[in-house]
PDB file of N, H, CA, C and O in Angstrom:
ATOM      1  N   MET A   1     -27.466  94.730-146.369  1.00  0.00           N
ATOM      2  CA  MET A   1     -28.266  95.309-145.312  1.00  0.00           C
ATOM      3  C   MET A   1     -29.195  94.229-144.757  1.00  0.00           C
ATOM      4  O   MET A   1     -29.759  93.435-145.509  1.00  0.00           O
ATOM      5  N   THR A   2     -29.344  94.214-143.441  1.00  0.00           N
ATOM      6  H   THR A   2     -28.886  94.860-142.831  1.00  0.00           H
ATOM      7  CA  THR A   2     -30.242  93.274-142.797  1.00  0.00           C
ATOM      8  C   THR A   2     -31.287  94.047-142.010  1.00  0.00           C
ATOM      9  O   THR A   2     -30.960  94.942-141.231  1.00  0.00           O
ATOM     10  N   THR A   3     -32.531  93.697-142.220  1.00  0.00           N
ATOM     11  H   THR A   3     -32.797  92.970-142.853  1.00  0.00           H
ATOM     12  CA  THR A   3     -33.649  94.287-141.482  1.00  0.00           C
ATOM     13  C   THR A   3     -34.529  93.153-141.009  1.00  0.00           C
ATOM     14  O   THR A   3     -34.849  92.249-141.781  1.00  0.00           O
ATOM     15  N   THR A   4     -34.920  93.189-139.763  1.00  0.00           N
ATOM     16  H   THR A   4     -34.660  93.923-139.135  1.00  0.00           H
ATOM     17  CA  THR A   4     -35.807  92.166-139.223  1.00  0.00           C
ATOM     18  C   THR A   4     -37.163  92.806-138.948  1.00  0.00           C
ATOM     19  O   THR A   4     -37.250  93.830-138.270  1.00  0.00           O
ATOM     20  N   VAL A   5     -38.203  92.204-139.471  1.00  0.00           N
ATOM     21  H   VAL A   5     -38.132  91.372-140.022  1.00  0.00           H
ATOM     22  CA  VAL A   5     -39.563  92.680-139.228  1.00  0.00           C
ATOM     23  C   VAL A   5     -40.454  91.486-138.884  1.00  0.00           C
ATOM     24  O   VAL A   5     -40.217  90.369-139.345  1.00  0.00           O
ATOM     25  N   ASP A   6     -41.451  91.729-138.090  1.00  0.00           N
ATOM     26  H   ASP A   6     -41.643  92.636-137.715  1.00  0.00           H
ATOM     27  CA  ASP A   6     -42.442  90.695-137.793  1.00  0.00           C
ATOM     28  C   ASP A   6     -43.526  90.764-138.857  1.00  0.00           C
ATOM     29  O   ASP A   6     -43.823  91.836-139.384  1.00  0.00           O
ATOM     30  N   ALA A   7     -44.106  89.632-139.163  1.00  0.00           N
ATOM     31  H   ALA A   7     -43.864  88.762-138.734  1.00  0.00           H
ATOM     32  CA  ALA A   7     -45.181  89.575-140.147  1.00  0.00           C
ATOM     33  C   ALA A   7     -46.175  88.502-139.720  1.00  0.00           C
ATOM     34  O   ALA A   7     -45.894  87.679-138.849  1.00  0.00           O
ATOM     35  N   ILE A   8     -47.323  88.532-140.344  1.00  0.00           N
ATOM     36  H   ILE A   8     -47.552  89.200-141.051  1.00  0.00           H
ATOM     37  CA  ILE A   8     -48.356  87.526-140.101  1.00  0.00           C
ATOM     38  C   ILE A   8     -48.608  86.810-141.422  1.00  0.00           C
ATOM     39  O   ILE A   8     -48.787  87.444-142.462  1.00  0.00           O
ATOM     40  N   TYR A   9     -48.619  85.490-141.365  1.00  0.00           N
ATOM     41  H   TYR A   9     -48.473  84.975-140.520  1.00  0.00           H
ATOM     42  CA  TYR A   9     -48.893  84.686-142.554  1.00  0.00           C
ATOM     43  C   TYR A   9     -50.395  84.468-142.631  1.00  0.00           C
ATOM     44  O   TYR A   9     -50.997  83.902-141.718  1.00  0.00           O
ATOM     45  N   GLU A  10     -50.988  84.916-143.716  1.00  0.00           N
ATOM     46  H   GLU A  10     -50.499  85.375-144.457  1.00  0.00           H
ATOM     47  CA  GLU A  10     -52.437  84.810-143.871  1.00  0.00           C
ATOM     48  C   GLU A  10     -52.786  84.558-145.331  1.00  0.00           C
ATOM     49  O   GLU A  10     -52.403  85.332-146.208  1.00  0.00           O
ATOM     50  N   GLN A  11     -53.507  83.486-145.588  1.00  0.00           N
ATOM     51  H   GLN A  11     -53.818  82.857-144.876  1.00  0.00           H
ATOM     52  CA  GLN A  11     -53.968  83.123-146.927  1.00  0.00           C
ATOM     53  C   GLN A  11     -52.830  83.123-147.957  1.00  0.00           C
ATOM     54  O   GLN A  11     -52.966  83.646-149.063  1.00  0.00           O
ATOM     55  N   GLY A  12     -51.709  82.520-147.555  1.00  0.00           N
ATOM     56  H   GLY A  12     -51.599  82.096-146.657  1.00  0.00           H
ATOM     57  CA  GLY A  12     -50.594  82.360-148.485  1.00  0.00           C
ATOM     58  C   GLY A  12     -49.709  83.582-148.656  1.00  0.00           C
ATOM     59  O   GLY A  12     -48.817  83.578-149.504  1.00  0.00           O
ATOM     60  N   LYS A  13     -49.937  84.632-147.866  1.00  0.00           N
ATOM     61  H   LYS A  13     -50.662  84.635-147.177  1.00  0.00           H
ATOM     62  CA  LYS A  13     -49.132  85.856-148.001  1.00  0.00           C
ATOM     63  C   LYS A  13     -48.602  86.284-146.647  1.00  0.00           C
ATOM     64  O   LYS A  13     -49.222  86.033-145.613  1.00  0.00           O
ATOM     65  N   LEU A  14     -47.453  86.929-146.665  1.00  0.00           N
ATOM     66  H   LEU A  14     -46.949  87.133-147.505  1.00  0.00           H
ATOM     67  CA  LEU A  14     -46.903  87.525-145.455  1.00  0.00           C
ATOM     68  C   LEU A  14     -47.379  88.969-145.380  1.00  0.00           C
ATOM     69  O   LEU A  14     -47.113  89.762-146.283  1.00  0.00           O
ATOM     70  N   LEU A  15     -48.079  89.308-144.310  1.00  0.00           N
ATOM     71  H   LEU A  15     -48.295  88.664-143.576  1.00  0.00           H
ATOM     72  CA  LEU A  15     -48.588  90.660-144.130  1.00  0.00           C
ATOM     73  C   LEU A  15     -47.668  91.414-143.174  1.00  0.00           C
ATOM     74  O   LEU A  15     -47.473  91.000-142.031  1.00  0.00           O
ATOM     75  N   LEU A  16     -47.108  92.519-143.648  1.00  0.00           N
ATOM     76  H   LEU A  16     -47.266  92.856-144.576  1.00  0.00           H
ATOM     77  CA  LEU A  16     -46.216  93.330-142.836  1.00  0.00           C
ATOM     78  C   LEU A  16     -47.007  94.395-142.096  1.00  0.00           C
ATOM     79  O   LEU A  16     -48.036  94.848-142.596  1.00  0.00           O
ATOM     80  N   PRO A  17     -46.554  94.805-140.919  1.00  0.00           N
ATOM     81  CA  PRO A  17     -47.289  95.818-140.165  1.00  0.00           C
ATOM     82  C   PRO A  17     -47.219  97.208-140.803  1.00  0.00           C
ATOM     83  O   PRO A  17     -48.091  98.045-140.570  1.00  0.00           O
ATOM     84  N   ALA A  18     -46.192  97.449-141.600  1.00  0.00           N
ATOM     85  H   ALA A  18     -45.483  96.769-141.789  1.00  0.00           H
ATOM     86  CA  ALA A  18     -46.016  98.751-142.261  1.00  0.00           C
ATOM     87  C   ALA A  18     -45.167  98.535-143.503  1.00  0.00           C
ATOM     88  O   ALA A  18     -44.415  97.563-143.575  1.00  0.00           O
ATOM     89  N   PRO A  19     -45.275  99.428-144.482  1.00  0.00           N
ATOM     90  CA  PRO A  19     -44.443  99.292-145.683  1.00  0.00           C
ATOM     91  C   PRO A  19     -42.955  99.386-145.338  1.00  0.00           C
ATOM     92  O   PRO A  19     -42.564 100.045-144.375  1.00  0.00           O
ATOM     93  N   LEU A  20     -42.149  98.721-146.138  1.00  0.00           N
ATOM     94  H   LEU A  20     -42.466  98.186-146.921  1.00  0.00           H
ATOM     95  CA  LEU A  20     -40.700  98.777-145.973  1.00  0.00           C
ATOM     96  C   LEU A  20     -40.124  99.833-146.904  1.00  0.00           C
ATOM     97  O   LEU A  20     -40.684 100.107-147.965  1.00  0.00           O
ATOM     98  N   SER A  21     -39.015 100.417-146.507  1.00  0.00           N
ATOM     99  H   SER A  21     -38.560 100.194-145.645  1.00  0.00           H
ATOM    100  CA  SER A  21     -38.379 101.431-147.360  1.00  0.00           C
ATOM    101  C   SER A  21     -37.431 100.746-148.348  1.00  0.00           C
ATOM    102  O   SER A  21     -36.209 100.858-148.247  1.00  0.00           O
ATOM    103  N   LEU A  22     -38.025 100.045-149.292  1.00  0.00           N
ATOM    104  H   LEU A  22     -39.018  99.954-149.375  1.00  0.00           H
ATOM    105  CA  LEU A  22     -37.286  99.341-150.336  1.00  0.00           C
ATOM    106  C   LEU A  22     -37.782  99.829-151.690  1.00  0.00           C
ATOM    107  O   LEU A  22     -38.946 100.204-151.832  1.00  0.00           O
ATOM    108  N   PRO A  23     -36.902  99.825-152.680  1.00  0.00           N
ATOM    109  CA  PRO A  23     -37.377 100.197-154.021  1.00  0.00           C
ATOM    110  C   PRO A  23     -38.305  99.116-154.575  1.00  0.00           C
ATOM    111  O   PRO A  23     -38.209  97.949-154.195  1.00  0.00           O
ATOM    112  N   GLU A  24     -39.184  99.508-155.456  1.00  0.00           N
ATOM    113  H   GLU A  24     -39.262 100.457-155.764  1.00  0.00           H
ATOM    114  CA  GLU A  24     -40.084  98.544-156.099  1.00  0.00           C
ATOM    115  C   GLU A  24     -39.273  97.443-156.783  1.00  0.00           C
ATOM    116  O   GLU A  24     -38.221  97.699-157.370  1.00  0.00           O
ATOM    117  N   LYS A  25     -39.774  96.238-156.697  1.00  0.00           N
ATOM    118  H   LYS A  25     -40.628  96.030-156.220  1.00  0.00           H
ATOM    119  CA  LYS A  25     -39.182  95.050-157.311  1.00  0.00           C
ATOM    120  C   LYS A  25     -37.803  94.711-156.755  1.00  0.00           C
ATOM    121  O   LYS A  25     -37.014  94.030-157.409  1.00  0.00           O
ATOM    122  N   ALA A  26     -37.515  95.192-155.539  1.00  0.00           N
ATOM    123  H   ALA A  26     -38.156  95.745-155.007  1.00  0.00           H
ATOM    124  CA  ALA A  26     -36.242  94.851-154.891  1.00  0.00           C
ATOM    125  C   ALA A  26     -36.237  93.354-154.586  1.00  0.00           C
ATOM    126  O   ALA A  26     -37.255  92.805-154.163  1.00  0.00           O
ATOM    127  N   HIS A  27     -35.121  92.706-154.792  1.00  0.00           N
ATOM    128  H   HIS A  27     -34.294  93.152-155.135  1.00  0.00           H
ATOM    129  CA  HIS A  27     -34.981  91.290-154.461  1.00  0.00           C
ATOM    130  C   HIS A  27     -34.552  91.183-152.999  1.00  0.00           C
ATOM    131  O   HIS A  27     -33.599  91.837-152.575  1.00  0.00           O
ATOM    132  N   VAL A  28     -35.253  90.367-152.246  1.00  0.00           N
ATOM    133  H   VAL A  28     -36.027  89.837-152.591  1.00  0.00           H
ATOM    134  CA  VAL A  28     -34.956  90.184-150.829  1.00  0.00           C
ATOM    135  C   VAL A  28     -34.880  88.697-150.515  1.00  0.00           C
ATOM    136  O   VAL A  28     -35.359  87.867-151.289  1.00  0.00           O
ATOM    137  N   ARG A  29     -34.280  88.364-149.383  1.00  0.00           N
ATOM    138  H   ARG A  29     -33.891  89.038-148.755  1.00  0.00           H
ATOM    139  CA  ARG A  29     -34.234  86.976-148.918  1.00  0.00           C
ATOM    140  C   ARG A  29     -35.063  86.912-147.643  1.00  0.00           C
ATOM    141  O   ARG A  29     -34.854  87.703-146.723  1.00  0.00           O
ATOM    142  N   VAL A  30     -35.990  85.987-147.586  1.00  0.00           N
ATOM    143  H   VAL A  30     -36.160  85.345-148.333  1.00  0.00           H
ATOM    144  CA  VAL A  30     -36.882  85.854-146.436  1.00  0.00           C
ATOM    145  C   VAL A  30     -36.489  84.603-145.655  1.00  0.00           C
ATOM    146  O   VAL A  30     -36.385  83.515-146.222  1.00  0.00           O
ATOM    147  N   THR A  31     -36.274  84.764-144.365  1.00  0.00           N
ATOM    148  H   THR A  31     -36.358  85.648-143.905  1.00  0.00           H
ATOM    149  CA  THR A  31     -35.991  83.636-143.480  1.00  0.00           C
ATOM    150  C   THR A  31     -37.174  83.498-142.536  1.00  0.00           C
ATOM    151  O   THR A  31     -37.539  84.455-141.854  1.00  0.00           O
ATOM    152  N   ILE A  32     -37.767  82.333-142.492  1.00  0.00           N
ATOM    153  H   ILE A  32     -37.470  81.555-143.046  1.00  0.00           H
ATOM    154  CA  ILE A  32     -38.946  82.103-141.662  1.00  0.00           C
ATOM    155  C   ILE A  32     -38.511  81.537-140.314  1.00  0.00           C
ATOM    156  O   ILE A  32     -37.859  80.495-140.252  1.00  0.00           O
ATOM    157  N   GLU A  33     -38.872  82.225-139.247  1.00  0.00           N
ATOM    158  H   GLU A  33     -39.401  83.072-139.298  1.00  0.00           H
ATOM    159  CA  GLU A  33     -38.615  81.762-137.888  1.00  0.00           C
ATOM    160  C   GLU A  33     -39.924  81.907-137.130  1.00  0.00           C
ATOM    161  O   GLU A  33     -40.331  83.019-136.791  1.00  0.00           O
ATOM    162  N   THR A  34     -40.571  80.805-136.869  1.00  0.00           N
ATOM    163  H   THR A  34     -40.240  79.902-137.144  1.00  0.00           H
ATOM    164  CA  THR A  34     -41.858  80.878-136.188  1.00  0.00           C
ATOM    165  C   THR A  34     -41.646  81.196-134.708  1.00  0.00           C
ATOM    166  O   THR A  34     -40.625  80.837-134.120  1.00  0.00           O
ATOM    167  N   VAL A  35     -42.609  81.862-134.132  1.00  0.00           N
ATOM    168  H   VAL A  35     -43.438  82.153-134.609  1.00  0.00           H
ATOM    169  CA  VAL A  35     -42.550  82.220-132.724  1.00  0.00           C
ATOM    170  C   VAL A  35     -43.046  81.028-131.922  1.00  0.00           C
ATOM    171  O   VAL A  35     -44.191  80.597-132.055  1.00  0.00           O
ATOM    172  N   ASP A  36     -42.171  80.516-131.100  1.00  0.00           N
ATOM    173  H   ASP A  36     -41.240  80.867-130.991  1.00  0.00           H
ATOM    174  CA  ASP A  36     -42.482  79.355-130.271  1.00  0.00           C
ATOM    175  C   ASP A  36     -42.269  79.778-128.819  1.00  0.00           C
ATOM    176  O   ASP A  36     -41.133  80.010-128.406  1.00  0.00           O
ATOM    177  N   ALA A  37     -43.323  79.878-128.058  1.00  0.00           N
ATOM    178  H   ALA A  37     -44.246  79.689-128.394  1.00  0.00           H
ATOM    179  CA  ALA A  37     -43.251  80.388-126.687  1.00  0.00           C
ATOM    180  C   ALA A  37     -42.314  79.555-125.813  1.00  0.00           C
ATOM    181  O   ALA A  37     -41.552  80.106-125.019  1.00  0.00           O
ATOM    182  N   GLU A  38     -42.368  78.242-125.955  1.00  0.00           N
ATOM    183  H   GLU A  38     -42.987  77.794-126.600  1.00  0.00           H
ATOM    184  CA  GLU A  38     -41.507  77.389-125.129  1.00  0.00           C
ATOM    185  C   GLU A  38     -40.038  77.600-125.488  1.00  0.00           C
ATOM    186  O   GLU A  38     -39.184  77.700-124.607  1.00  0.00           O
ATOM    187  N   ARG A  39     -39.752  77.667-126.791  1.00  0.00           N
ATOM    188  H   ARG A  39     -40.446  77.586-127.506  1.00  0.00           H
ATOM    189  CA  ARG A  39     -38.371  77.897-127.241  1.00  0.00           C
ATOM    190  C   ARG A  39     -37.878  79.256-126.749  1.00  0.00           C
ATOM    191  O   ARG A  39     -36.741  79.375-126.290  1.00  0.00           O
ATOM    192  N   ALA A  40     -38.717  80.267-126.841  1.00  0.00           N
ATOM    193  H   ALA A  40     -39.640  80.170-127.213  1.00  0.00           H
ATOM    194  CA  ALA A  40     -38.334  81.604-126.391  1.00  0.00           C
ATOM    195  C   ALA A  40     -38.018  81.590-124.894  1.00  0.00           C
ATOM    196  O   ALA A  40     -37.081  82.257-124.455  1.00  0.00           O
ATOM    197  N   SER A  41     -38.783  80.845-124.119  1.00  0.00           N
ATOM    198  H   SER A  41     -39.544  80.304-124.476  1.00  0.00           H
ATOM    199  CA  SER A  41     -38.532  80.756-122.675  1.00  0.00           C
ATOM    200  C   SER A  41     -37.186  80.102-122.385  1.00  0.00           C
ATOM    201  O   SER A  41     -36.434  80.576-121.534  1.00  0.00           O
ATOM    202  N   TRP A  42     -36.883  79.017-123.089  1.00  0.00           N
ATOM    203  H   TRP A  42     -37.494  78.632-123.780  1.00  0.00           H
ATOM    204  CA  TRP A  42     -35.595  78.344-122.896  1.00  0.00           C
ATOM    205  C   TRP A  42     -34.433  79.241-123.312  1.00  0.00           C
ATOM    206  O   TRP A  42     -33.396  79.261-122.649  1.00  0.00           O
ATOM    207  N   LEU A  43     -34.601  79.976-124.399  1.00  0.00           N
ATOM    208  H   LEU A  43     -35.444  79.959-124.938  1.00  0.00           H
ATOM    209  CA  LEU A  43     -33.541  80.882-124.840  1.00  0.00           C
ATOM    210  C   LEU A  43     -33.292  81.973-123.807  1.00  0.00           C
ATOM    211  O   LEU A  43     -32.143  82.331-123.546  1.00  0.00           O
ATOM    212  N   LYS A  44     -34.354  82.499-123.222  1.00  0.00           N
ATOM    213  H   LYS A  44     -35.287  82.208-123.434  1.00  0.00           H
ATOM    214  CA  LYS A  44     -34.211  83.533-122.201  1.00  0.00           C
ATOM    215  C   LYS A  44     -33.495  82.980-120.975  1.00  0.00           C
ATOM    216  O   LYS A  44     -32.619  83.641-120.416  1.00  0.00           O
ATOM    217  N   LEU A  45     -33.861  81.776-120.556  1.00  0.00           N
ATOM    218  H   LEU A  45     -34.572  81.239-121.010  1.00  0.00           H
ATOM    219  CA  LEU A  45     -33.184  81.154-119.419  1.00  0.00           C
ATOM    220  C   LEU A  45     -31.704  80.917-119.725  1.00  0.00           C
ATOM    221  O   LEU A  45     -30.847  81.138-118.870  1.00  0.00           O
ATOM    222  N   SER A  46     -31.414  80.476-120.928  1.00  0.00           N
ATOM    223  H   SER A  46     -32.111  80.297-121.622  1.00  0.00           H
ATOM    224  CA  SER A  46     -30.029  80.239-121.328  1.00  0.00           C
ATOM    225  C   SER A  46     -29.239  81.533-121.323  1.00  0.00           C
ATOM    226  O   SER A  46     -28.103  81.578-120.853  1.00  0.00           O
ATOM    227  N   GLU A  47     -29.847  82.581-121.849  1.00  0.00           N
ATOM    228  H   GLU A  47     -30.770  82.544-122.231  1.00  0.00           H
ATOM    229  CA  GLU A  47     -29.173  83.874-121.898  1.00  0.00           C
ATOM    230  C   GLU A  47     -28.848  84.370-120.491  1.00  0.00           C
ATOM    231  O   GLU A  47     -27.754  84.881-120.249  1.00  0.00           O
ATOM    232  N   THR A  48     -29.783  84.222-119.574  1.00  0.00           N
ATOM    233  H   THR A  48     -30.671  83.808-119.770  1.00  0.00           H
ATOM    234  CA  THR A  48     -29.575  84.648-118.194  1.00  0.00           C
ATOM    235  C   THR A  48     -28.413  83.889-117.562  1.00  0.00           C
ATOM    236  O   THR A  48     -27.576  84.482-116.882  1.00  0.00           O
ATOM    237  N   SER A  49     -28.363  82.590-117.783  1.00  0.00           N
ATOM    238  H   SER A  49     -29.044  82.108-118.335  1.00  0.00           H
ATOM    239  CA  SER A  49     -27.279  81.770-117.233  1.00  0.00           C
ATOM    240  C   SER A  49     -25.935  82.148-117.836  1.00  0.00           C
ATOM    241  O   SER A  49     -24.932  82.235-117.127  1.00  0.00           O
ATOM    242  N   LEU A  50     -25.915  82.371-119.142  1.00  0.00           N
ATOM    243  H   LEU A  50     -26.729  82.300-119.718  1.00  0.00           H
ATOM    244  CA  LEU A  50     -24.661  82.752-119.793  1.00  0.00           C
ATOM    245  C   LEU A  50     -24.158  84.108-119.304  1.00  0.00           C
ATOM    246  O   LEU A  50     -22.958  84.290-119.100  1.00  0.00           O
ATOM    247  N   LEU A  51     -25.064  85.046-119.117  1.00  0.00           N
ATOM    248  H   LEU A  51     -26.039  84.898-119.282  1.00  0.00           H
ATOM    249  CA  LEU A  51     -24.653  86.360-118.628  1.00  0.00           C
ATOM    250  C   LEU A  51     -24.044  86.263-117.231  1.00  0.00           C
ATOM    251  O   LEU A  51     -23.072  86.956-116.930  1.00  0.00           O
ATOM    252  N   LYS A  52     -24.608  85.410-116.378  1.00  0.00           N
ATOM    253  H   LYS A  52     -25.397  84.847-116.623  1.00  0.00           H
ATOM    254  CA  LYS A  52     -24.042  85.222-115.038  1.00  0.00           C
ATOM    255  C   LYS A  52     -22.634  84.636-115.129  1.00  0.00           C
ATOM    256  O   LYS A  52     -21.752  85.007-114.355  1.00  0.00           O
ATOM    257  N   THR A  53     -22.429  83.726-116.068  1.00  0.00           N
ATOM    258  H   THR A  53     -23.146  83.425-116.697  1.00  0.00           H
ATOM    259  CA  THR A  53     -21.134  83.076-116.215  1.00  0.00           C
ATOM    260  C   THR A  53     -20.099  84.009-116.842  1.00  0.00           C
ATOM    261  O   THR A  53     -18.962  84.071-116.376  1.00  0.00           O
ATOM    262  N   TRP A  54     -20.476  84.719-117.873  1.00  0.00           N
ATOM    263  H   TRP A  54     -21.400  84.669-118.252  1.00  0.00           H
ATOM    264  CA  TRP A  54     -19.513  85.512-118.639  1.00  0.00           C
ATOM    265  C   TRP A  54     -19.360  86.935-118.163  1.00  0.00           C
ATOM    266  O   TRP A  54     -18.314  87.539-118.401  1.00  0.00           O
ATOM    267  N   ASP A  55     -20.336  87.490-117.513  1.00  0.00           N
ATOM    268  H   ASP A  55     -21.186  86.999-117.320  1.00  0.00           H
ATOM    269  CA  ASP A  55     -20.277  88.889-117.099  1.00  0.00           C
ATOM    270  C   ASP A  55     -19.984  88.959-115.603  1.00  0.00           C
ATOM    271  O   ASP A  55     -20.883  89.155-114.785  1.00  0.00           O
ATOM    272  N   ASN A  56     -18.696  88.795-115.262  1.00  0.00           N
ATOM    273  H   ASN A  56     -17.965  88.636-115.926  1.00  0.00           H
ATOM    274  CA  ASN A  56     -18.329  88.834-113.850  1.00  0.00           C
ATOM    275  C   ASN A  56     -16.963  89.496-113.697  1.00  0.00           C
ATOM    276  O   ASN A  56     -16.188  89.589-114.650  1.00  0.00           O
ATOM    277  N   ALA A  57     -16.691  89.945-112.499  1.00  0.00           N
ATOM    278  H   ALA A  57     -17.319  89.869-111.725  1.00  0.00           H
ATOM    279  CA  ALA A  57     -15.443  90.675-112.229  1.00  0.00           C
ATOM    280  C   ALA A  57     -14.210  89.807-112.461  1.00  0.00           C
ATOM    281  O   ALA A  57     -13.143  90.329-112.787  1.00  0.00           O
ATOM    282  N   GLY A  58     -14.338  88.509-112.301  1.00  0.00           N
ATOM    283  H   GLY A  58     -15.204  88.085-112.037  1.00  0.00           H
ATOM    284  CA  GLY A  58     -13.198  87.622-112.502  1.00  0.00           C
ATOM    285  C   GLY A  58     -12.672  87.629-113.930  1.00  0.00           C
ATOM    286  O   GLY A  58     -11.503  87.324-114.168  1.00  0.00           O
ATOM    287  N   ASP A  59     -13.523  87.974-114.867  1.00  0.00           N
ATOM    288  H   ASP A  59     -14.472  88.222-114.674  1.00  0.00           H
ATOM    289  CA  ASP A  59     -13.087  88.012-116.271  1.00  0.00           C
ATOM    290  C   ASP A  59     -12.278  89.256-116.602  1.00  0.00           C
ATOM    291  O   ASP A  59     -11.653  89.317-117.661  1.00  0.00           O
ATOM    292  N   ASP A  60     -12.275  90.244-115.724  1.00  0.00           N
ATOM    293  H   ASP A  60     -12.782  90.195-114.864  1.00  0.00           H
ATOM    294  CA  ASP A  60     -11.534  91.470-115.995  1.00  0.00           C
ATOM    295  C   ASP A  60     -10.049  91.208-116.195  1.00  0.00           C
ATOM    296  O   ASP A  60      -9.397  91.897-116.980  1.00  0.00           O
ATOM    297  N   VAL A  61      -9.512  90.222-115.495  1.00  0.00           N
ATOM    298  H   VAL A  61     -10.042  89.663-114.858  1.00  0.00           H
ATOM    299  CA  VAL A  61      -8.093  89.903-115.641  1.00  0.00           C
ATOM    300  C   VAL A  61      -7.785  89.487-117.085  1.00  0.00           C
ATOM    301  O   VAL A  61      -6.714  89.812-117.598  1.00  0.00           O
ATOM    302  N   PHE A  62      -8.690  88.784-117.738  1.00  0.00           N
ATOM    303  H   PHE A  62      -9.560  88.520-117.322  1.00  0.00           H
ATOM    304  CA  PHE A  62      -8.476  88.376-119.121  1.00  0.00           C
ATOM    305  C   PHE A  62      -8.534  89.577-120.064  1.00  0.00           C
ATOM    306  O   PHE A  62      -7.771  89.654-121.027  1.00  0.00           O
ATOM    307  N   ASN A  63      -9.435  90.503-119.784  1.00  0.00           N
ATOM    308  H   ASN A  63     -10.054  90.441-119.002  1.00  0.00           H
ATOM    309  CA  ASN A  63      -9.515  91.721-120.600  1.00  0.00           C
ATOM    310  C   ASN A  63      -8.224  92.523-120.487  1.00  0.00           C
ATOM    311  O   ASN A  63      -7.749  93.088-121.472  1.00  0.00           O
ATOM    312  N   GLU A  64      -7.662  92.572-119.288  1.00  0.00           N
ATOM    313  H   GLU A  64      -8.048  92.113-118.487  1.00  0.00           H
ATOM    314  CA  GLU A  64      -6.389  93.276-119.083  1.00  0.00           C
ATOM    315  C   GLU A  64      -5.261  92.610-119.860  1.00  0.00           C
ATOM    316  O   GLU A  64      -4.433  93.293-120.462  1.00  0.00           O
ATOM    317  N   LEU A  65      -5.225  91.274-119.850  1.00  0.00           N
ATOM    318  H   LEU A  65      -5.897  90.719-119.361  1.00  0.00           H
ATOM    319  CA  LEU A  65      -4.187  90.559-120.602  1.00  0.00           C
ATOM    320  C   LEU A  65      -4.337  90.785-122.108  1.00  0.00           C
ATOM    321  O   LEU A  65      -3.341  90.938-122.816  1.00  0.00           O
ATOM    322  N   LEU A  66      -5.563  90.806-122.589  1.00  0.00           N
ATOM    323  H   LEU A  66      -6.371  90.682-122.014  1.00  0.00           H
ATOM    324  CA  LEU A  66      -5.787  91.020-124.014  1.00  0.00           C
ATOM    325  C   LEU A  66      -5.382  92.427-124.446  1.00  0.00           C
ATOM    326  O   LEU A  66      -4.971  92.636-125.587  1.00  0.00           O
ATOM    327  N   ALA A  67      -5.499  93.377-123.543  1.00  0.00           N
ATOM    328  H   ALA A  67      -5.833  93.207-122.617  1.00  0.00           H
ATOM    329  CA  ALA A  67      -5.168  94.763-123.860  1.00  0.00           C
ATOM    330  C   ALA A  67      -3.666  94.979-123.987  1.00  0.00           C
ATOM    331  O   ALA A  67      -3.239  95.964-124.590  1.00  0.00           O
ATOM    332  N   LYS A  68      -2.852  94.076-123.432  1.00  0.00           N
ATOM    333  H   LYS A  68      -3.199  93.275-122.943  1.00  0.00           H
ATOM    334  CA  LYS A  68      -1.380  94.235-123.471  1.00  0.00           C
ATOM    335  C   LYS A  68      -0.813  93.865-124.800  1.00  0.00           C
ATOM    336  O   LYS A  68       0.400  93.943-124.997  1.00  0.00           O
TER     337      LYS A  68
END
């Protein structure tokens, strides 16, 4: 199971906005991804460009071929 939650790092601890529905002493894996405003902006721009490229009527012909 994968759950993504935001947290705040304060005095050596990760503070969650609300308790998680996990059993006591559950083992979890934590991946740290810091929020970087500039990186987020570039990712949004990239996503917009990719959607323009990949989400177009010209691609329908490929979907039709794959369906055969």
